[in-house]
TORPA-4810 file (N, C-alpha, C, O; in nm, 3 decimals):
<nodes>
NODE_1_6.696_-7.418_7.385_6.709_-7.307_7.366_6.550_-7.266_7.353_6.445_-7.327_7.334_X
NODE_2_6.607_-7.075_7.380_6.470_-7.031_7.300_6.492_-6.946_7.224_6.599_-6.890_7.199_X
NODE_3_6.402_-6.932_7.186_6.272_-6.937_6.980_6.395_-6.772_6.992_6.510_-6.813_6.980_X
NODE_4_6.394_-6.653_7.006_6.500_-6.577_6.964_6.656_-6.626_6.865_6.705_-6.643_6.753_X
NODE_5_6.679_-6.631_7.027_6.841_-6.766_6.996_6.836_-6.793_6.854_6.895_-6.754_6.753_X
NODE_6_6.742_-6.877_6.885_6.745_-6.922_6.717_6.734_-6.915_6.609_6.760_-6.971_6.502_X
NODE_7_6.636_-6.742_6.698_6.585_-6.701_6.503_6.791_-6.637_6.521_6.881_-6.673_6.444_X
NODE_8_6.802_-6.573_6.603_6.979_-6.560_6.579_7.068_-6.537_6.484_7.119_-6.447_6.417_X
NODE_9_7.065_-6.742_6.517_7.102_-6.831_6.466_7.120_-6.826_6.303_7.195_-6.822_6.206_X
NODE_10_7.031_-6.828_6.339_6.947_-6.889_6.143_6.961_-6.752_6.081_6.994_-6.766_5.963_X
NODE_11_6.940_-6.549_6.134_6.991_-6.544_6.050_7.079_-6.456_6.004_7.084_-6.376_5.911_X
NODE_12_7.157_-6.494_6.104_7.369_-6.534_6.049_7.378_-6.612_6.007_7.466_-6.592_5.923_X
NODE_13_7.334_-6.739_5.997_7.339_-6.872_5.914_7.308_-6.800_5.800_7.380_-6.844_5.711_X
NODE_14_7.189_-6.650_5.726_7.145_-6.693_5.633_7.265_-6.585_5.543_7.301_-6.582_5.425_X
NODE_15_7.300_-6.505_5.666_7.360_-6.342_5.623_7.457_-6.433_5.542_7.440_-6.441_5.420_X
NODE_16_7.537_-6.488_5.589_7.680_-6.536_5.544_7.641_-6.651_5.422_7.729_-6.725_5.379_X
NODE_17_7.523_-6.658_5.380_7.539_-6.843_5.275_7.548_-6.785_5.183_7.576_-6.860_5.090_X
NODE_18_7.536_-6.641_5.142_7.566_-6.558_4.993_7.725_-6.578_5.030_7.773_-6.639_4.935_X
NODE_19_7.792_-6.561_5.095_7.981_-6.529_5.076_8.059_-6.719_5.075_8.143_-6.771_5.002_X
NODE_20_7.979_-6.771_5.190_7.915_-6.901_5.135_7.977_-7.010_4.960_8.075_-7.064_4.910_X
NODE_21_7.835_-6.981_4.936_7.830_-6.980_4.821_7.908_-6.914_4.685_7.859_-6.934_4.574_X
NODE_22_7.989_-6.862_4.696_8.091_-6.792_4.612_8.232_-6.841_4.703_8.314_-6.830_4.612_X
NODE_23_8.309_-6.883_4.815_8.371_-6.898_4.839_8.391_-7.047_4.760_8.452_-7.093_4.664_X
NODE_24_8.306_-7.087_4.856_8.300_-7.234_4.794_8.380_-7.280_4.569_8.467_-7.350_4.517_X
NODE_25_8.265_-7.176_4.522_8.306_-7.158_4.381_8.448_-7.105_4.307_8.498_-7.106_4.194_X
NODE_26_8.472_-7.073_4.405_8.588_-6.996_4.359_8.659_-7.142_4.399_8.719_-7.201_4.309_X
NODE_27_8.654_-7.200_4.528_8.802_-7.282_4.553_8.772_-7.392_4.464_8.856_-7.464_4.409_X
NODE_28_8.641_-7.399_4.454_8.655_-7.604_4.388_8.586_-7.566_4.243_8.577_-7.669_4.177_X
NODE_29_8.549_-7.481_4.191_8.572_-7.455_4.028_8.619_-7.473_3.951_8.647_-7.357_3.921_X
NODE_30_8.697_-7.580_3.813_8.725_-7.621_3.684_8.734_-7.493_3.640_8.639_-7.418_3.660_X
NODE_31_8.859_-7.443_3.568_8.874_-7.340_3.562_8.850_-7.337_3.357_8.923_-7.287_3.273_X
NODE_32_8.763_-7.387_3.347_8.714_-7.377_3.288_8.490_-7.318_3.283_8.400_-7.304_3.200_X
NODE_33_8.516_-7.303_3.449_8.361_-7.236_3.476_8.231_-7.359_3.544_8.114_-7.343_3.579_X
NODE_34_8.347_-7.512_3.537_8.134_-7.564_3.543_8.203_-7.571_3.730_8.304_-7.533_3.788_X
NODE_35_8.130_-7.613_3.749_8.078_-7.616_3.941_8.068_-7.796_3.943_8.015_-7.889_3.881_X
NODE_36_8.144_-7.773_4.044_8.225_-7.981_4.098_8.162_-7.956_4.212_8.135_-7.840_4.245_X
NODE_37_8.118_-8.100_4.312_8.043_-8.041_4.473_8.251_-8.198_4.487_8.253_-8.319_4.464_X
NODE_38_8.349_-8.120_4.524_8.487_-8.142_4.616_8.443_-8.104_4.725_8.362_-8.020_4.763_X
NODE_39_8.509_-8.177_4.769_8.566_-8.244_4.952_8.718_-8.207_4.961_8.779_-8.313_4.949_X
NODE_40_8.798_-8.113_4.976_8.847_-8.136_5.011_8.908_-8.023_5.190_8.837_-7.999_5.287_X
NODE_41_9.037_-7.985_5.172_9.000_-7.900_5.286_9.015_-7.813_5.259_9.019_-7.854_5.143_X
NODE_42_9.031_-7.705_5.248_8.960_-7.622_5.240_8.810_-7.607_5.230_8.765_-7.504_5.281_X
NODE_43_8.724_-7.690_5.172_8.671_-7.643_5.202_8.539_-7.730_5.350_8.428_-7.705_5.397_X
NODE_44_8.659_-7.846_5.370_8.588_-7.865_5.469_8.584_-7.764_5.615_8.498_-7.773_5.702_X
NODE_45_8.699_-7.671_5.616_8.732_-7.548_5.695_8.737_-7.471_5.660_8.825_-7.396_5.702_X
NODE_46_8.627_-7.415_5.532_8.493_-7.306_5.518_8.370_-7.412_5.548_8.303_-7.365_5.639_X
NODE_47_8.315_-7.543_5.501_8.166_-7.615_5.628_8.180_-7.551_5.760_8.110_-7.464_5.812_X
NODE_48_8.294_-7.618_5.808_8.324_-7.645_5.969_8.265_-7.468_5.986_8.179_-7.433_6.067_X
NODE_49_8.318_-7.399_5.911_8.339_-7.241_6.042_8.193_-7.154_5.930_8.175_-7.032_5.930_X
NODE_50_8.120_-7.239_5.858_7.996_-7.153_5.821_7.873_-7.225_5.909_7.754_-7.194_5.919_X
NODE_51_7.950_-7.331_5.966_7.796_-7.437_6.024_7.818_-7.439_6.166_7.730_-7.430_6.252_X
NODE_52_7.971_-7.454_6.189_7.998_-7.459_6.376_8.070_-7.305_6.412_7.998_-7.238_6.486_X
NODE_53_8.149_-7.263_6.389_8.227_-7.169_6.446_8.137_-7.008_6.450_8.140_-6.926_6.541_X
NODE_54_8.061_-6.998_6.317_8.041_-6.844_6.275_7.963_-6.888_6.436_8.027_-6.879_6.541_X
NODE_55_7.813_-6.936_6.430_7.738_-6.931_6.529_7.757_-6.954_6.655_7.710_-6.902_6.756_X
NODE_56_7.853_-7.061_6.631_7.925_-6.967_6.809_8.027_-6.878_6.869_8.074_-6.873_6.983_X
NODE_57_8.059_-6.774_6.706_8.133_-6.665_6.738_8.004_-6.622_6.811_7.977_-6.652_6.927_X
NODE_58_7.942_-6.561_6.745_7.816_-6.491_6.699_7.758_-6.487_6.847_7.744_-6.381_6.908_X
NODE_59_7.720_-6.630_6.909_7.649_-6.612_7.079_7.711_-6.576_7.177_7.663_-6.499_7.261_X
NODE_60_7.868_-6.644_7.184_8.015_-6.490_7.275_8.003_-6.348_7.244_8.007_-6.234_7.289_X
NODE_61_7.987_-6.418_7.151_8.066_-6.282_7.167_7.912_-6.134_7.095_7.966_-6.048_7.025_X
NODE_62_7.786_-6.117_7.108_7.652_-6.062_7.084_7.734_-6.016_6.968_7.785_-6.074_6.872_X
NODE_63_7.731_-5.850_7.021_7.857_-5.732_6.982_7.907_-5.712_6.843_7.890_-5.611_6.775_X
NODE_64_7.981_-5.839_6.804_7.976_-5.836_6.641_7.823_-5.917_6.592_7.841_-5.989_6.495_X
NODE_65_7.678_-5.915_6.644_7.588_-5.962_6.529_7.506_-5.823_6.542_7.388_-5.807_6.572_X
NODE_66_7.628_-5.706_6.501_7.510_-5.625_6.500_7.602_-5.546_6.416_7.722_-5.536_6.442_X
NODE_67_7.544_-5.488_6.311_7.683_-5.403_6.200_7.676_-5.238_6.190_7.593_-5.146_6.190_X
NODE_68_7.849_-5.266_6.177_7.934_-5.154_6.248_7.935_-5.016_6.148_7.963_-4.898_6.171_X
NODE_69_7.892_-5.084_6.032_7.966_-5.044_5.889_7.862_-4.929_5.816_7.849_-4.963_5.699_X
NODE_70_7.793_-4.821_5.841_7.682_-4.812_5.766_7.710_-4.612_5.710_7.752_-4.506_5.759_X
NODE_71_7.632_-4.685_5.537_7.714_-4.571_5.475_7.548_-4.481_5.494_7.455_-4.528_5.559_X
NODE_72_7.542_-4.332_5.414_7.493_-4.271_5.419_7.579_-4.186_5.306_7.698_-4.153_5.306_X
NODE_73_7.458_-4.158_5.193_7.557_-4.028_5.113_7.549_-3.893_5.134_7.474_-3.840_5.217_X
NODE_74_7.608_-3.848_5.078_7.577_-3.617_5.154_7.452_-3.618_5.137_7.375_-3.604_5.232_X
NODE_75_7.414_-3.634_5.022_7.286_-3.600_4.920_7.129_-3.659_5.075_7.025_-3.606_5.113_X
NODE_76_7.165_-3.721_5.093_7.061_-3.817_5.230_7.080_-3.724_5.323_6.991_-3.674_5.392_X
NODE_77_7.220_-3.696_5.327_7.226_-3.590_5.449_7.114_-3.510_5.429_6.997_-3.506_5.467_X
NODE_78_7.197_-3.439_5.347_7.050_-3.282_5.315_6.968_-3.284_5.337_6.922_-3.201_5.416_X
NODE_79_6.893_-3.386_5.280_6.761_-3.438_5.292_6.712_-3.443_5.363_6.591_-3.419_5.365_X
NODE_80_6.807_-3.488_5.496_6.676_-3.472_5.583_6.696_-3.385_5.678_6.602_-3.369_5.757_X
NODE_81_6.847_-3.290_5.703_6.867_-3.133_5.710_6.740_-3.095_5.700_6.648_-3.074_5.779_X
NODE_82_6.758_-3.091_5.573_6.627_-2.974_5.549_6.506_-3.017_5.496_6.437_-2.969_5.406_X
NODE_83_6.478_-3.184_5.618_6.334_-3.226_5.555_6.295_-3.254_5.369_6.184_-3.256_5.314_X
NODE_84_6.353_-3.261_5.343_6.305_-3.323_5.169_6.301_-3.443_5.122_6.368_-3.521_5.190_X
NODE_85_6.242_-3.497_5.021_6.192_-3.631_5.011_6.268_-3.610_4.877_6.232_-3.686_4.787_X
NODE_86_6.331_-3.553_4.858_6.339_-3.574_4.691_6.508_-3.670_4.677_6.605_-3.641_4.607_X
NODE_87_6.493_-3.769_4.760_6.652_-3.799_4.696_6.651_-3.951_4.752_6.742_-4.024_4.792_X
NODE_88_6.474_-3.976_4.733_6.435_-4.155_4.782_6.571_-4.260_4.700_6.615_-4.363_4.749_X
NODE_89_6.618_-4.198_4.564_6.721_-4.247_4.527_6.833_-4.269_4.549_6.875_-4.368_4.608_X
NODE_90_6.870_-4.217_4.523_6.960_-4.198_4.673_6.964_-4.283_4.804_7.056_-4.324_4.875_X
NODE_91_6.869_-4.290_4.808_6.861_-4.325_5.016_6.844_-4.460_4.950_6.939_-4.532_4.982_X
NODE_92_6.740_-4.534_4.855_6.744_-4.668_4.825_6.890_-4.701_4.775_6.937_-4.810_4.808_X
NODE_93_6.989_-4.589_4.675_7.098_-4.649_4.663_7.214_-4.722_4.811_7.267_-4.831_4.827_X
NODE_94_7.211_-4.575_4.904_7.227_-4.648_5.042_7.157_-4.782_5.098_7.201_-4.892_5.130_X
NODE_95_7.014_-4.719_5.096_7.003_-4.958_5.110_7.098_-5.020_5.076_7.182_-5.051_5.161_X
NODE_96_7.115_-5.064_4.921_7.189_-5.171_4.911_7.308_-5.175_4.865_7.370_-5.270_4.817_X
NODE_97_7.368_-4.972_4.896_7.570_-5.014_4.944_7.567_-5.100_5.136_7.633_-5.192_5.183_X
NODE_98_7.471_-5.024_5.189_7.433_-5.088_5.313_7.401_-5.233_5.424_7.424_-5.268_5.540_X
NODE_99_7.301_-5.307_5.237_7.326_-5.451_5.237_7.449_-5.525_5.244_7.495_-5.607_5.323_X
NODE_100_7.497_-5.457_5.112_7.646_-5.544_5.023_7.716_-5.497_5.156_7.712_-5.587_5.239_X
NODE_101_7.774_-5.395_5.196_7.848_-5.407_5.288_7.829_-5.491_5.474_7.901_-5.536_5.563_X
NODE_102_7.689_-5.468_5.445_7.634_-5.592_5.580_7.681_-5.747_5.545_7.713_-5.826_5.633_X
NODE_103_7.679_-5.780_5.393_7.752_-5.909_5.429_7.796_-5.983_5.346_7.773_-6.099_5.311_X
NODE_104_7.872_-5.895_5.313_8.062_-5.875_5.269_8.125_-5.915_5.455_8.190_-6.009_5.501_X
NODE_105_8.057_-5.774_5.526_8.127_-5.835_5.679_8.071_-5.957_5.715_8.180_-6.012_5.701_X
NODE_106_7.968_-6.086_5.762_7.978_-6.149_5.730_7.992_-6.200_5.692_7.981_-6.299_5.764_X
NODE_107_8.028_-6.240_5.559_8.123_-6.288_5.496_8.266_-6.337_5.550_8.329_-6.443_5.557_X
NODE_108_8.283_-6.208_5.585_8.498_-6.151_5.634_8.431_-6.249_5.805_8.497_-6.352_5.812_X
NODE_109_8.366_-6.243_5.883_8.375_-6.289_6.001_8.317_-6.458_5.989_8.340_-6.537_6.081_X
NODE_110_8.267_-6.484_5.908_8.241_-6.631_5.883_8.402_-6.716_5.825_8.426_-6.834_5.852_X
NODE_111_8.488_-6.636_5.752_8.617_-6.654_5.701_8.706_-6.660_5.814_8.784_-6.749_5.850_X
NODE_112_8.677_-6.541_5.863_8.788_-6.585_5.978_8.688_-6.606_6.113_8.696_-6.514_6.194_X
NODE_113_8.613_-6.694_6.140_8.554_-6.693_6.209_8.650_-6.800_6.312_8.690_-6.782_6.427_X
NODE_114_8.672_-6.958_6.188_8.755_-7.084_6.257_8.870_-7.045_6.279_8.936_-7.149_6.280_X
NODE_115_8.941_-6.955_6.300_9.140_-6.964_6.356_9.091_-6.871_6.462_9.126_-6.918_6.570_X
NODE_116_8.994_-6.707_6.487_9.014_-6.726_6.600_8.928_-6.712_6.696_8.914_-6.631_6.787_X
NODE_117_8.857_-6.833_6.652_8.845_-6.920_6.756_8.958_-7.059_6.776_9.000_-7.155_6.840_X
NODE_118_8.960_-7.034_6.743_9.065_-7.157_6.807_9.201_-7.068_6.844_9.305_-7.081_6.908_X
NODE_119_9.156_-7.003_6.791_9.240_-6.895_6.864_9.247_-6.820_7.053_9.319_-6.790_7.149_X
NODE_120_9.095_-6.825_6.995_9.061_-6.826_7.190_9.037_-6.873_7.220_8.957_-6.837_7.305_X
NODE_121_9.061_-7.038_7.208_9.070_-7.126_7.268_9.167_-7.210_7.356_9.165_-7.296_7.445_X
NODE_122_9.301_-7.092_7.234_9.481_-7.156_7.321_9.470_-7.070_7.427_9.513_-7.092_7.541_X
NODE_123_9.413_-6.971_7.391_9.465_-6.841_7.394_9.391_-6.842_7.649_9.460_-6.812_7.746_X
NODE_124_9.213_-6.897_7.647_9.163_-6.943_7.733_9.228_-7.047_7.791_9.255_-7.036_7.911_X
NODE_125_9.271_-7.184_7.708_9.287_-7.327_7.786_9.465_-7.365_7.886_9.509_-7.440_7.973_X
NODE_126_9.535_-7.195_7.751_9.694_-7.145_7.848_9.638_-7.068_7.971_9.702_-7.077_8.076_X
NODE_127_9.581_-7.030_7.969_9.525_-6.938_8.110_9.460_-7.003_8.187_9.426_-6.963_8.298_X
NODE_128_9.438_-7.091_8.150_9.332_-7.171_8.201_9.429_-7.259_8.275_9.413_-7.232_8.394_X
NODE_129_9.527_-7.357_8.260_9.654_-7.395_8.221_9.752_-7.334_8.382_9.779_-7.392_8.487_X
NODE_130_9.782_-7.191_8.330_9.915_-7.151_8.405_9.773_-7.093_8.502_9.762_-6.977_8.460_X
NODE_131_9.686_-7.107_8.582_9.565_-7.065_8.692_9.568_-7.244_8.751_9.575_-7.277_8.870_X
NODE_132_9.562_-7.310_8.671_9.591_-7.413_8.785_9.766_-7.467_8.860_9.827_-7.525_8.950_X
NODE_133_9.771_-7.416_8.778_9.922_-7.447_8.837_10.027_-7.408_8.895_10.133_-7.466_8.919_X
NODE_134_9.965_-7.235_8.929_9.957_-7.206_8.998_9.858_-7.199_9.203_9.859_-7.158_9.319_X
NODE_135_9.805_-7.261_9.117_9.658_-7.317_9.278_9.735_-7.408_9.364_9.702_-7.421_9.481_X
NODE_136_9.853_-7.483_9.307_9.818_-7.642_9.262_9.969_-7.611_9.386_9.974_-7.676_9.491_X
NODE_137_10.120_-7.464_9.337_10.209_-7.474_9.408_10.245_-7.478_9.556_10.182_-7.386_9.608_X
NODE_138_10.283_-7.511_9.604_10.310_-7.464_9.765_10.305_-7.371_9.799_10.326_-7.348_9.918_X
</nodes>
């Protein structure tokens, strides 16, 4: 495996890690808020989605690695238009919001990667069976 592919997989895993931790806590925490170690079906789905199907989905569809949602406030747009650097606080806030949106997007993609992978596997498996059935027909 090439080094840049390994780096891409590791950065994808790290970007979805906060969502994994929050989702695990939301699934397994006691009503008192106490953290507990539990291994049930939703937790197994969550962990297998994080470790297996999420990296496979990102390596199969490289377009999903990019951040498609970027935010830029009106004040930053105006400061860029008039070459003013007075709104550095707004630019920093935009960067923080873009990071939050990116982590949220990675988390949703991680949570939906297992069902999406299973649906894609089912779709391509049925297509392959239909293609093999047409080839064998006289």
